C-alpha positions in Angstrom: 27.4 -50.9 18.6 29.0 -48.1 17.1 30.2 -45.1 19.0 27.4 -42.9 17.8 24.8 -45.3 19.0 26.6 -45.8 22.3 26.6 -42.1 22.8 22.8 -41.7 22.0 22.2 -44.3 24.5 24.3 -42.8 27.2 23.0 -39.5 26.5 19.4 -40.8 26.6 20.1 -42.3 30.1 21.6 -39.3 31.2 18.8 -37.2 30.0 16.4 -39.6 31.8 18.3 -39.5 34.9 18.3 -35.8 34.9 14.8 -35.3 34.1 13.7 -37.8 36.9 16.0 -35.9 39.4 14.3 -32.6 38.5 10.9 -34.1 38.7 11.5 -35.3 42.2 12.9 -31.9 43.2 10.0 -30.1 41.8 7.4 -32.6 43.4 9.0 -32.2 46.8 9.1 -28.4 46.3 5.4 -28.1 45.5 4.4 -30.3 48.6 6.5 -28.0 50.9 5.1 -24.9 49.3 1.6 -26.0 50.0 2.4 -27.6 53.3 2.4 -31.5 52.7 5.4 -33.2 54.2 7.5 -35.6 52.2 7.4 -38.9 53.9 9.9 -40.7 51.4 12.1 -38.0 52.0 12.1 -38.3 55.6 12.7 -42.1 55.6 15.6 -41.6 53.2 17.1 -39.0 55.5 16.6 -41.3 58.4 18.3 -44.2 56.6 21.2 -42.0 55.3 21.7 -39.9 58.6 20.7 -41.9 61.5 20.9 -45.4 60.5 20.6 -47.0 64.0 17.1 -45.2 64.6 13.9 -46.7 63.1 11.9 -43.9 61.2 8.3 -43.2 62.4 5.4 -44.9 60.5 3.6 -42.9 58.0 0.6 -42.1 60.2 2.8 -40.8 63.2 5.0 -38.9 60.8 2.0 -36.9 59.5 0.5 -36.5 62.8 3.7 -35.1 64.2 4.1 -32.6 61.1 0.5 -31.4 61.7 1.0 -31.1 65.1 4.1 -29.0 64.7 2.3 -26.8 62.1 -1.2 -26.3 63.8 -0.8 -27.5 67.3 0.8 -24.5 69.1 -2.5 -22.5 68.9 -2.7 -19.1 67.4 -0.1 -17.3 66.0 1.1 -14.2 68.2 2.0 -12.4 65.0 -0.1 -9.1 64.5 
């Protein structure tokens, strides 16, 4: 394989990696903007930051997030 071909292959892999990272970040930002919690990010965080603890199930996670958002009753603002 020539240097040029190797450079193209490495550059393509890098571009694909950056595009995938951008897409995941954009999707997570969009979910947060419309109020949908990201369970996969939560599981990754739990494995990385709290390896001894077991993450909540998907259903428990969404229930906890919805209660945190809506379970407090009316807002006292205005």
